BANUPA-428105 format. One record per atom (N, C-alpha, C): residue in one letter; x, y, z. Coordinates in steps of 0.1 Angstrom, whole numbers, plus 5000, padded with zeros to 4 digits. Each point is the difference from the previous one (the first is absolute). Example, Ala and Ser with C-alpha at 12.3 -4.5 7.8 and 13.67 -1.06 7.14 Angstrom:
! residues 2
A513249435078;A499150125000;A500950125000;S499650114993;S500950115000;S499250115008;
! end
This chain:
! residues 394
M148875539287;M499949984985;M500649864997;P499549934990;P500649884996;P501450024995;Q500949915004;Q501450014996;Q500149984985;M500850084993;M500349984986;M501450054997;K500749914993;K501450044996;K499950054986;L500350134998;L499950064987;L501450044995;S500349954988;S501350034994;S499850134992;N498850034996;N499750124992;N498950085007;K500350125004;K499050085008;K499450124992;S500149984987;S499350094991;S498849934994;V498850065002;V498849934996;V499150104992;R499449954989;R499150084992;R498649965002;M499150095003;M498649985001;M499250074989;L499049934994;L499150054991;L498650005006;T499450125001;T498750015007;T499150104993;T498749995003;T499150104994;T499450095011;N500750005012;N499550085011;N501250085005;A499850144999;A501150095004;A500349995015;S499049965008;S500249995015;S501049905004;H500349914990;H501049895003;H501450055002;E500250134997;E501350065002;E500449995015;K499049995008;K500250005015;K500849875004;Y499949904991;Y500749875004;Y501550014999;K500550104994;K501450024999;K500750005014;A499450075009;A500550015014;A500049875007;Y498949934998;Y499949875007;Y501049904995;A500249994986;A500949914994;A501550045005;K500250135001;K501450045004;K500249965014;E499150035009;E500249975014;E500049855003;A499249924993;A499949855003;A501249934994;Y500550034988;Y501049924993;Y501150094994;G500050135002;G501050084994;G499850014985;I498849984995;I499750004985;I499950144995;N500550024988;N499850124993;N498949974990;L498850055003;L498849974992;L499750104989;D500149974988;D499650094989;D498649974996;V499150105002;V498649984998;V499650074987;E499449934990;E499550064988;E498549995000;V499450114999;V498550015001;V499550034985;V499149914996;V499350024987;V498550005002;A499350054990;A498650005000;A499449865001;L498949985006;L499449875002;L499849934987;S499650074990;S499849944987;S501349964993;D501150055005;D501349974993;D500849905008;G499649955011;G500849915008;G500449874993;L499049934994;L500449884993;L500850024987;T499750114993;T500850034988;T501450035003;K500250075011;K501450035004;K500749875004;L499449915008;L500649885004;L500449924988;V499149994990;V500349924988;V501250064992;S500150134999;S501150074993;S501349975007;Y500050015013;Y501249975008;Y500449864998;R499049915000;R500449864999;R500649974986;L499550064990;L500649994986;L501450054999;A500350115008;A501350065000;A500949945010;N499649895007;N500849935010;N500350095012;K499050095003;K500250095011;K498850005010;A499549885003;A498949985008;A500350065014;P499050075006;P500250055014;P500049895010;D500550035012;D500149895010;D498849975008;V499150105000;V498749985007;V499050094994;V498749964998;V499050084994;V498749995008;S499250115001;S498749995005;S499149934990;S499049925005;S499249924991;S498749975006;G499050014992;G498749945003;G499949864996;I498849945000;I499849864996;I500050004985;Q501049944994;Q500250004986;Q500349864994;P499149914999;P500349864996;P500749994987;A499750084990;A500750004987;A501550025002;V500350095009;V501450035003;V500749885006;Y499349935009;Y500649885006;Y500249904989;N499049984992;N500149904989;N501250034990;A500350124998;A501050044991;A501449985006;G500149975013;G501249985007;G500850135003;Y499250115001;Y500750135003;Y500450015015;Y499449925009;Y500350015014;Y500649875005;Q500950015009;Q500649885006;Q499149955011;P499849875001;P499349955012;P500750035013;L499250055010;L500650045013;L499849895010;D499749884996;D499849895009;D501249985009;G499750005013;G501149985010;G500850125003;K499750114993;K500850135002;K499650075013;I498749985004;I499550075011;I500149915013;N500550055010;N500149925013;N498850045008;W498949924999;W498850035006;W500049985015;N501149945005;N500249985015;N500750125006;H500650084992;H500750125005;H499050105005;K500250075011;K499150095005;K499550114991;L500850034990;L499750114990;L498849954992;W499949874997;W499049954991;W499049915007;N500249985013;N499149905007;N498650065003;D499250014990;D498750065001;D499049904992;A499149945008;A499249904994;A499150054989;S499550125001;S499150054990;S500850044987;L501250055002;L500850034988;L500549874993;K500349905008;K500449874994;K498849944992;A498850015006;A498849944993;A499850084987;Y500150135001;Y499850094988;Y501049964989;N501349985004;N501049964990;N499749864994;E499549915008;E499649874995;E499050014988;Q499150105002;Q499050024989;Q500650074988;L501250065001;L500650064989;L500849904991;K500249885005;K500849904992;K499349974987;W500949984990;W499649964986;W500649874997;K499249904997;K500549874997;K500949945011;N499650045012;N500749955012;N501450075002;H500250114993;H501350075002;H499750155004;Q500950055008;Q499850145004;Q500850094991;Y499350074991;Y500750094991;Y500050155005;I499050035008;I499950135006;I499849995015;V500650085008;V499850005014;V499450135005;G498949985008;G499450125006;G500650035013;T500550125002;T500750035012;T499150065011;N498850024996;N498950045010;N498749954994;R499050005009;R498749954996;R499050105006;S499250074991;S499050095005;S498649974996;I499149995009;I498649984997;I499650134993;D499249984989;D499850124991;D498550024997;G499149935007;G498650024997;G499250015013;F499250115002;F499350025012;F498650054998;I499250015011;I498750074999;I500250135008;Y499650114993;Y500150135006;Y498650055004;Y499950075011;Y498750045004;Y500050145007;N498850074999;N499850135005;N499549995014;T500850035010;T499749985014;T498850095004;D499950124994;D498850095003;D498749934996;M500049944989;M498849934995;M499649885008;L501049935004;L499849885009;L499550055013;D500550115006;D499650055012;D498550045000;E499750074989;E498650044998;E499049895000;A500549884994;A499149884999;A500149925012;G500950035010;G500149935012;G500749864998;L500949994990;L500649884997;L501449995005;E500449885004;E501349985005;E501050004988;Y501250055003;Y501050014989;Y500449864995;P500249984987;P500549874995;P501349965006;I500950095004;I501349955006;I499749945013;D499050055007;D499749945013;D499249874999;L499349984989;L499349874997;L501149904997;Y501050054992;Y501149914996;Y500749955013;K500250085010;K500749965012;K499249895007;K498749994998;K499249905006;K499749894990;D500750004989;D499849904989;D498550004996;Q499450124998;Q498650014996;Q499950074987;W501150044994;W500050084987;W500049904989;T498849974995;T499849904989;T499350054988;W499949924990;W499250044988;W498650055004;D499349925008;D498750035004;D499950135008;K501050035008;K499950125007;K500350124991;L500849984990;L500250114990;L498750034993;L499349904996;L498850024993;L498950065009;E500049965012;E499150065010;E500350155002;Y501350035001;Y500350145002;Y499750084987;A500349954989;A499750074987;A498550044999;K499149905005;K498650035000;K499650115010;E500649995012;E499750095011;E500550144996;L501050014992;L500750134997;L499550064987;T499149934993;T499450064988;T498850085004;L500050134997;L498950085004;L499250064987;D498749985000;D499250054990;D498750055006;P500150115008;P498850045008;P498850034993;K500150044987;K498850044993;K499549884990;N500749895001;N499749884992;N500050034985;T501050084996;T500150034986;T500649894991;G500749915007;G500749904993;G501550044997;T500350125003;T501450055000;T500450045014;P500849925006;P500450035014;P500750145002;T499850075010;T500850125003;T501349965006;Q500049885006;Q501349945005;Q500049854997;Y501149964993;Y500149864996;Y500849935012;G499749875001;G500649925011;G501449964996;F500349974987;F501249934997;F500450044985;A501350024998;A500650014987;A500949884998;L499649924991;L500749884997;L501150034990;C501150055004;C501250034992;C500949884999;E500549984988;E500849884997;E499449875006;A498949964993;A499349895005;A500849875002;E501149994993;E500849885001;E500749995013;I500250115007;I500750005013;I499149915010;L498750025000;L499249935009;L500149854998;L500249964988;L500249854997;L501149945008;Y501150085003;Y501149955008;Y499649955014;T498850055005;T499649965013;T499749855001;T499849934989;T499849865000;T501349925002;G501150075000;G501349935001;G500649954986;T499350044990;T500449974986;T499750114991;H500149974987;H499750104989;H499849934987;F499850074989;F499849944987;F501249914997;I501250055003;I501249924998;I500950015012;T500449885005;T501050005011;T501149904996;M501049995008;M501149914998;M499949895010;N500249874996;N500049895010;N501449995006;S500149905008;S501349985008;S501249974991;K499749964988;K501149974991;K500350124990;G499450115003;G500250124991;G499449984987;Q498849934999;Q499349994988;Q498750085000;A499750064990;A498750084999;A498849925000;V499050045008;V498749935001;V498950094996;N499249954991;N498850074996;N498849975010;N499650105007;N499049985010;N498650054996;M499850034987;M498750054996;M498849915003;L500249875001;L498949915002;L500049955015;S500950065008;S500149965014;S498850035008;T499849935011;T498950035010;T500250135007;E501350045002;E500350125007;E499650124991;V500350004987;V499650114992;V498550014998;A499449884999;A498550004999;A499450055013;R500649975011;R499450055013;R500150165000;Y501150054996;Y500150155000;Y499150064990;M499849944989;M499250064990;M498550005004;S499649905008;S498750005006;S499850125009;F501150035008;F499950125009;F500050134992;H500850004989;H500150114991;H498650034994;D499349904997;D498750014994;D499050075010;K500249965013;K499150065011;K500450155001;L501350044999;L500450145001;L499450084989;V500249954988;V499550074988;V498550035000;K499349905005;K498550015000;K499550065013;S500850045009;S499650065013;S499550144999;G500350074989;G499650144999;G500850105008;T501249955005;T500850085009;T501350054994;L500349954987;L501250034994;L500050144993;Y501050085002;Y500150124993;Y500249984985;N499250074992;N500149994985;N499850134993;G500550115007;G499950134994;G501150034990;S500150134997;S500950054989;S501550005003;M500350025013;M501450005004;M500449865004;S501349985001;S500549865005;S499549985014;G499949875004;G499749975013;G500950055010;R501350004997;R501150055009;R499750155002;E499750084990;E499750145001;E498850035008;A499049914997;A498750025007;A500149985015;F500849905004;F500349985014;F500750125006;G501050054993;G500950115005;G499250135002;T498950014992;T499250135000;T498749985009;G499949895007;G498949995009;G498749954994;K500049944988;K498849954994;K499749855004;V501149945005;V499949855003;V500649985014;A499449905007;A500449975014;A501349915000;M500149914991;M501149905000;M500549984986;A501249964999;A500649974986;A501149905002;S500149914990;S501149914999;S501150064992;G501349955001;G501050064991;G501449975005;F500950034991;F501549995003;F500450105010;W501249985005;W500550095011;W500350144994;W500450014988;W500350134994;W498850095000;Y498849955001;Y498850085001;Y500050105011;T500749965011;T500050095011;T500550144997;S500850014989;S500650134997;S498950104995;G498849944997;G498950094997;G499050035011;Y500449955012;Y499150015012;Y500650105010;Y500950084996;Y500750095010;Y499150095008;K499050054993;K499050095006;K499349935011;M499549874997;M499449925011;M500949985011;I501249974997;I501049975011;I500250125009;K500150114994;K500250135008;K498850035008;N498849964995;N498850025008;N499649895009;N500949905001;N499849885009;N498749934997;S499749994987;S498849924996;S500449884991;F501249965001;F500549894991;F500449885009;G499649894996;G500449875006;G500249894990;F500749905003;F500149894991;F500149875008;A499849894993;A499949865005;A500449904990;P500349885003;P500349904990;P498849984991;M500349934989;M498949954992;M499249915009;P498749994999;P499249915009;P500449864997;R499849925011;R500449864999;R498949924993;D500449914991;D499149914994;D499549905011;P498849995003;P499549925011;P500449854999;S500549964988;S500449864999;S501549985003;V500750105002;V501449995003;V500350065014;K501149975006;K500450045013;K500850135001;K500750034989;K500950114999;K499550124993;Y500650125002;Y499650124993;Y501150014989;Y499549994987;Y500950004989;Y499850134992;S501150044993;S499950114990;S501149984990;T500150104991;T501249994991;T501250055007;A501249954995;A501250045006;A501050044989;Q500850105003;Q501050054991;Q501449995008;G501050004993;G501449995006;G501050044990;G501150075005;G501150044991;G500649874994;G499949994987;G500649884994;G501450034994;W501049925002;W501350024996;W500649874993;A500850024990;A500549894992;A501550024997;I500749894997;I501450014996;I500049954985;P500350094991;P500049964986;P501149904996;D499649914991;D500949914995;D501150074992;G501349965002;G501150064993;G500650125006;C499550045012;C500550125007;C501449975005;K500850105002;K501449985004;K500249985015;N499050045008;N500249995015;N498749955007;P499749874998;P498749955006;P500150005015;D501249975006;D500150005014;D499750145006;G500650104993;G499750145004;G498550044999;G499449954989;G498550024999;G499349945011;M500449885004;M499349935011;M500250085013;A501250055002;A500350085012;A499150135000;V499850064989;V499150124999;V498649965004;I499549884995;I498749955004;I499949995015;N501049955007;N500149995014;N499950145006;A500750104995;A500050135005;A498650074998;I499349974989;I498750054998;I499049945010;R500249875003;R499149945011;R500350075013;W501250035003;W500450075012;W499350145000;A500050074989;A499450135000;A498549995003;S499349894995;S498649995002;S499649975014;T501049965008;T499849975014;T500450115009;D500750104995;D500650115008;D499050115002;P499650035013;P499150105002;P500450144995;A501350024999;A500550134995;A499750024985;F499849894993;F499850014985;F498550044998;G499950124994;G498650064998;G499550085012;A500850015011;A499550075012;A499850154997;A500950064992;A499850144997;A498750034992;D499749914991;D498850014992;D498849995009;L500049905009;L498949985009;L499850125009;K501150055006;K499950125008;K499450124992;D500450014988;D499550114992;D498549994998;R499549884998;R498549974999;R499350035013;Y500649975011;Y499450035013;Y499950155002;D501150074996;D500150155002;D498950074991;K499749944989;K499150064991;K498549965003;G499949915010;G498749955004;G499349914990;I500849944990;I499449914991;I500249865004;W500549975011;W500149875006;W500250025015;N499849905008;N500350015015;N500449875006;E500550015012;E500649885007;E498949895002;K498850035002;K499049905002;K499749924987;L499950074989;L499849934988;L501249924996;E501250055002;E501249934997;E500149875008;A499750015013;A500049885009;A499049904995;T498950044995;T499049904995;T500649944987;Y500550084992;Y500649954987;Y501149895003;Q500950035009;Q501149915003;Q499549875007;Q499050015008;Q499449895006;Q499349904990;L499350064991;L499349924990;L501049934990;Q501250074998;Q501049944991;Q500549875007;K500050005013;K500549885007;K499049895001;E498750045000;E498949905003;E499449944988;M499950084989;M499349954988;M500849914991;S499449924992;S500649914990;S499950074986;G501149984993;G500050074986;G500249904989;I499550044988;I500249914988;I500550094989;P501149974993;P500550084990;P499050014988;I500250114993;I499150034988;I500649924988;Y499449894996;Y500449924989;Y499150024988;W498850055002;W499150024988;W500650094990;A500750105004;A500650104990;A501149934992;A500849925006;A501149934992;A499449914990;F498849955002;F499449904991;F498950074991;N499950135001;N499150084991;N498649975002;V499649965012;V498649975003;V499250134999;H500650115002;H499350134999;H499550034986;N500549924990;N499450014987;N498649964999;Y499649925011;Y498649945000;Y499250075011;W500550115005;W499350075011;W498550034996;G499850064988;G498750034996;G499149874999;E500649904995;E499349874999;E499649955014;I500850025009;I499849955014;I499150095008;W500350135001;W499350085009;W498750064995;N500050014987;N498750054994;N498949905000;R500449875000;R499049895001;R499749965014;A501050015009;A499849975014;A499050105006;G499149955008;G499050085006;G498850034991;T499949934989;T498850014991;T499149875003;S499149984991;S499149885002;S500749884995;E501250014994;E500749894995;E500849935011;P499849875002;P500749945012;P501550004998;W500850015011;W501450004999;W500649884993;S499449885002;S500549884994;S500150014985;T499050074994;T500050024986;T501250094995;V500150115008;V501150094997;V501449935002;A500149935010;A501349935003;A500349904989;Q499049924996;Q500249904989;Q500450074987;S499650124998;S500350084988;S501450055000;V500450065012;V501350065001;V501249915003;A499749895007;A501149915005;A500949964988;P499549964989;P500949954989;P500950124995;A499550125000;A500850114996;A501250025010;V499749985013;V501150015010;V501049894999;D499549884997;D500949894997;D500950044988;Y499550064990;Y500750044988;Y501150105004;E499650105009;E501050105004;E501249945008;I499649905008;I501149935008;I500949924990;K499449944991;K500849924990;K500950104992;K499550114996;K500850104993;K501350045008;I499750035013;I501150055009;I501149895001;Y499549885002;Y501049895002;Y500849974987;E499550034989;E500749984988;E500750124994;A499850125007;A500550124995;A501550015000;K500650064990;K501450024999;K500250144996;L500750085008;L500350144996;L501050004988;E499750094991;E500950014988;E501150105003;E501249974998;E501150095002;E500350084987;
! end
């Protein structure tokens, strides 16, 4: 563990996740810290922080997502230089790159203690076996899992034996269409090397993906039934689906039946890496707290917990015992976490989802993407401007 001289070993944590109680033991063992963990509802996190700040009782460390307005208001202390990236605890290239993308105006206000790839392609192995198709994970290992291959598979796996126009089996459920955009290595909004927001609506990367999106939509392979695409895949109506990692909680029956597989998002043929969205535990030290050094020590302890195989081992064993996960799937998951490149979700922080209907309802129609982009780009510029000028009212 990084050396830290602490004059005060009482530390207060404010979090919206009850599982963070587990960090008490790590903070105690690493630095002798007595960690007081206060858990509040997700919707109450910022309100609680503001009230503590007004009462001069700011906690020493808080869990935090990407919140530019909070940074602008001066609620968090910059953590520049606080992390020793050369120490073995933090010496992880992918984690460092992820944190570089979390910077705001070239300052580190939140630190991600872990980085998890969060978007994948899921597939029904029985359906692929019946079609005589190689599994996407095996194509990935040969660097052959690309946009073109996904579309090819979607067509092969769409079955309409009576030519009714309504397939009995759909090839693909395009869930969370914005995840596939990450495969270009960018998104509607990203941060540059100086921690400045960049509007990519008019970029060649976004245009390239939207051209592929158009092909998918017009291929006749996408599920469009009454249930969600996630549910349709889980109940055997669809051969493949995109989605976040939490989707796997709905696929336990498939896992028990050994008919579930997953692979990275397909590679954009114009880039060399496999990209997807990335999430990571974000932590900040509030301005005005009484024990910032103690807060930083807790962040070190949280990073230690994320690297400790014993952390979460009991939960993993329980899933194995119940048959809702297995060693082979876990090994694949861990390997992909090491190999794939991830991009933080910034579109939510800048309210781009307010234009989801404008974007996705028009994409894949006869209207060219360039027209859609020209229409939406000024609105995204406006959202960026609003965030940069935002001041939280106390």
